[in-house]
Each structure stands twice: as C-alpha cells, then as structure tokens.
Biotite code that builds the C-alpha atoms (Angstrom):
import biotite.structure as struc

atoms = struc.array([
    struc.Atom([7.406, 115.336, 1.573], chain_id="A", res_id=1, res_name="MET", atom_name="CA", element="C"),
    struc.Atom([8.084, 114.333, 5.153], chain_id="A", res_id=2, res_name="ASN", atom_name="CA", element="C"),
    struc.Atom([9.391, 116.546, 7.934], chain_id="A", res_id=3, res_name="GLU", atom_name="CA", element="C"),
    struc.Atom([12.767, 114.787, 8.157], chain_id="A", res_id=4, res_name="SER", atom_name="CA", element="C"),
    struc.Atom([13.489, 115.614, 4.531], chain_id="A", res_id=5, res_name="TYR", atom_name="CA", element="C"),
    struc.Atom([12.406, 119.233, 4.990], chain_id="A", res_id=6, res_name="LYS", atom_name="CA", element="C"),
    struc.Atom([14.575, 119.558, 8.086], chain_id="A", res_id=7, res_name="ASP", atom_name="CA", element="C"),
    struc.Atom([17.595, 118.037, 6.362], chain_id="A", res_id=8, res_name="LEU", atom_name="CA", element="C"),
    struc.Atom([17.157, 120.244, 3.304], chain_id="A", res_id=9, res_name="LYS", atom_name="CA", element="C"),
    struc.Atom([16.842, 123.373, 5.471], chain_id="A", res_id=10, res_name="ALA", atom_name="CA", element="C"),
    struc.Atom([19.911, 122.374, 7.476], chain_id="A", res_id=11, res_name="TYR", atom_name="CA", element="C"),
    struc.Atom([22.016, 121.816, 4.354], chain_id="A", res_id=12, res_name="LEU", atom_name="CA", element="C"),
    struc.Atom([20.913, 125.094, 2.774], chain_id="A", res_id=13, res_name="LEU", atom_name="CA", element="C"),
    struc.Atom([21.753, 126.957, 5.986], chain_id="A", res_id=14, res_name="ASN", atom_name="CA", element="C"),
    struc.Atom([25.189, 125.331, 6.095], chain_id="A", res_id=15, res_name="GLU", atom_name="CA", element="C"),
    struc.Atom([25.875, 126.412, 2.506], chain_id="A", res_id=16, res_name="ILE", atom_name="CA", element="C"),
    struc.Atom([24.736, 129.970, 3.261], chain_id="A", res_id=17, res_name="ALA", atom_name="CA", element="C"),
    struc.Atom([26.871, 130.186, 6.426], chain_id="A", res_id=18, res_name="GLU", atom_name="CA", element="C"),
    struc.Atom([29.987, 128.874, 4.682], chain_id="A", res_id=19, res_name="ASP", atom_name="CA", element="C"),
    struc.Atom([29.442, 131.230, 1.754], chain_id="A", res_id=20, res_name="ALA", atom_name="CA", element="C"),
    struc.Atom([29.142, 134.176, 4.134], chain_id="A", res_id=21, res_name="GLN", atom_name="CA", element="C"),
    struc.Atom([32.274, 133.070, 6.014], chain_id="A", res_id=22, res_name="ASP", atom_name="CA", element="C"),
    struc.Atom([34.140, 132.804, 2.722], chain_id="A", res_id=23, res_name="MET", atom_name="CA", element="C"),
    struc.Atom([33.056, 136.290, 1.693], chain_id="A", res_id=24, res_name="LEU", atom_name="CA", element="C"),
    struc.Atom([34.145, 137.599, 5.099], chain_id="A", res_id=25, res_name="ASN", atom_name="CA", element="C"),
    struc.Atom([37.537, 135.934, 4.677], chain_id="A", res_id=26, res_name="ALA", atom_name="CA", element="C"),
    struc.Atom([37.988, 137.685, 1.335], chain_id="A", res_id=27, res_name="ILE", atom_name="CA", element="C"),
    struc.Atom([36.375, 140.983, 2.296], chain_id="A", res_id=28, res_name="GLY", atom_name="CA", element="C"),
    struc.Atom([37.939, 144.104, 0.858], chain_id="A", res_id=29, res_name="ASP", atom_name="CA", element="C"),
    struc.Atom([41.428, 142.680, 1.244], chain_id="A", res_id=30, res_name="LYS", atom_name="CA", element="C"),
    struc.Atom([44.172, 142.871, -1.327], chain_id="A", res_id=31, res_name="ASP", atom_name="CA", element="C"),
    struc.Atom([44.918, 139.572, -3.017], chain_id="A", res_id=32, res_name="VAL", atom_name="CA", element="C"),
    struc.Atom([48.163, 139.218, -1.033], chain_id="A", res_id=33, res_name="ASP", atom_name="CA", element="C"),
    struc.Atom([46.307, 139.557, 2.283], chain_id="A", res_id=34, res_name="GLU", atom_name="CA", element="C"),
    struc.Atom([43.820, 136.728, 1.657], chain_id="A", res_id=35, res_name="ILE", atom_name="CA", element="C"),
    struc.Atom([44.505, 133.445, 3.462], chain_id="A", res_id=36, res_name="ASP", atom_name="CA", element="C"),
    struc.Atom([44.259, 130.896, 0.646], chain_id="A", res_id=37, res_name="ASP", atom_name="CA", element="C"),
    struc.Atom([43.890, 127.924, 2.972], chain_id="A", res_id=38, res_name="GLU", atom_name="CA", element="C"),
    struc.Atom([41.013, 129.545, 4.838], chain_id="A", res_id=39, res_name="GLU", atom_name="CA", element="C"),
    struc.Atom([39.158, 130.349, 1.610], chain_id="A", res_id=40, res_name="VAL", atom_name="CA", element="C"),
    struc.Atom([39.798, 126.861, 0.227], chain_id="A", res_id=41, res_name="LEU", atom_name="CA", element="C"),
    struc.Atom([38.499, 125.326, 3.449], chain_id="A", res_id=42, res_name="CYS", atom_name="CA", element="C"),
    struc.Atom([35.215, 127.201, 3.054], chain_id="A", res_id=43, res_name="PHE", atom_name="CA", element="C"),
    struc.Atom([35.043, 126.249, -0.638], chain_id="A", res_id=44, res_name="CYS", atom_name="CA", element="C"),
    struc.Atom([35.571, 122.586, 0.222], chain_id="A", res_id=45, res_name="HIS", atom_name="CA", element="C"),
    struc.Atom([32.895, 122.712, 2.898], chain_id="A", res_id=46, res_name="SER", atom_name="CA", element="C"),
    struc.Atom([30.431, 124.329, 0.469], chain_id="A", res_id=47, res_name="ILE", atom_name="CA", element="C"),
    struc.Atom([31.207, 121.726, -2.202], chain_id="A", res_id=48, res_name="ALA", atom_name="CA", element="C"),
    struc.Atom([30.767, 118.847, 0.240], chain_id="A", res_id=49, res_name="THR", atom_name="CA", element="C"),
    struc.Atom([27.459, 120.183, 1.526], chain_id="A", res_id=50, res_name="THR", atom_name="CA", element="C"),
    struc.Atom([26.245, 120.854, -2.013], chain_id="A", res_id=51, res_name="MET", atom_name="CA", element="C"),
    struc.Atom([27.064, 117.264, -2.969], chain_id="A", res_id=52, res_name="THR", atom_name="CA", element="C"),
    struc.Atom([25.083, 116.026, 0.020], chain_id="A", res_id=53, res_name="THR", atom_name="CA", element="C"),
    struc.Atom([22.150, 118.255, -0.920], chain_id="A", res_id=54, res_name="LEU", atom_name="CA", element="C"),
    struc.Atom([22.310, 116.996, -4.493], chain_id="A", res_id=55, res_name="GLU", atom_name="CA", element="C"),
    struc.Atom([22.267, 113.390, -3.283], chain_id="A", res_id=56, res_name="THR", atom_name="CA", element="C"),
    struc.Atom([19.300, 114.040, -1.013], chain_id="A", res_id=57, res_name="VAL", atom_name="CA", element="C"),
    struc.Atom([17.440, 115.774, -3.851], chain_id="A", res_id=58, res_name="SER", atom_name="CA", element="C"),
    struc.Atom([18.129, 112.945, -6.290], chain_id="A", res_id=59, res_name="MET", atom_name="CA", element="C"),
    struc.Atom([16.915, 110.338, -3.827], chain_id="A", res_id=60, res_name="VAL", atom_name="CA", element="C"),
    struc.Atom([13.809, 112.462, -3.361], chain_id="A", res_id=61, res_name="GLY", atom_name="CA", element="C"),
    struc.Atom([13.183, 112.483, -7.091], chain_id="A", res_id=62, res_name="ARG", atom_name="CA", element="C"),
    struc.Atom([13.950, 108.820, -7.633], chain_id="A", res_id=63, res_name="LEU", atom_name="CA", element="C"),
    struc.Atom([12.063, 107.559, -4.611], chain_id="A", res_id=64, res_name="VAL", atom_name="CA", element="C"),
    struc.Atom([9.278, 110.092, -4.000], chain_id="A", res_id=65, res_name="PRO", atom_name="CA", element="C"),
    struc.Atom([7.117, 107.557, -2.179], chain_id="A", res_id=66, res_name="TRP", atom_name="CA", element="C"),
    struc.Atom([9.772, 107.369, 0.518], chain_id="A", res_id=67, res_name="PHE", atom_name="CA", element="C"),
    struc.Atom([9.544, 111.104, 1.190], chain_id="A", res_id=68, res_name="LEU", atom_name="CA", element="C"),
    struc.Atom([5.754, 110.988, 1.346], chain_id="A", res_id=69, res_name="GLU", atom_name="CA", element="C"),
    struc.Atom([5.723, 108.144, 3.826], chain_id="A", res_id=70, res_name="SER", atom_name="CA", element="C"),
    struc.Atom([7.509, 107.308, 7.032], chain_id="A", res_id=71, res_name="ASN", atom_name="CA", element="C"),
    struc.Atom([9.913, 105.077, 5.130], chain_id="A", res_id=72, res_name="GLY", atom_name="CA", element="C"),
    struc.Atom([10.359, 101.694, 6.718], chain_id="A", res_id=73, res_name="CYS", atom_name="CA", element="C"),
    struc.Atom([8.198, 102.730, 9.662], chain_id="A", res_id=74, res_name="GLU", atom_name="CA", element="C"),
    struc.Atom([5.062, 102.214, 7.521], chain_id="A", res_id=75, res_name="ASP", atom_name="CA", element="C"),
    struc.Atom([5.725, 98.498, 7.239], chain_id="A", res_id=76, res_name="LYS", atom_name="CA", element="C"),
])
C-alpha cells in the first residue's frame, strides 16, 4: 500500500470522526425542541459523503491492488 493511499484513508477517517463529534456536540444534552435540525443534517450529509468517498477508495484498493503497491502511472 503506498503512502498516498494511507494518507488519504487517514484524512477521510479523521473527517468522519470530526463530523461525528460535531454532530454529537450539536445534539448534546438538549431537548428535542432545542436541536437545530439543519445543523445536524448538515453533519450527517458530510459524514455520508465522506463515507462514500472512503468506500470508493477502499473498493479501488481491492479491485486494483497493484496500483496501491506501486507508484501508479509513475512506474511506466
């Protein structure tokens, strides 16, 4: 696995963790009426988008493992 893939994976996982923490902070110990729905939905959307990106990167890694073990097109 090359360093670019590791860096991208770490970045995406950190983004998911940060958005999840922000979402939990937005909900907190508030009553249901006090929670800003749009704010929570924004965090949910961001998590879903980042998770989709991570899934895509992981699938490419599984389908094309030689690419992750090499420098991609730079080897040619």
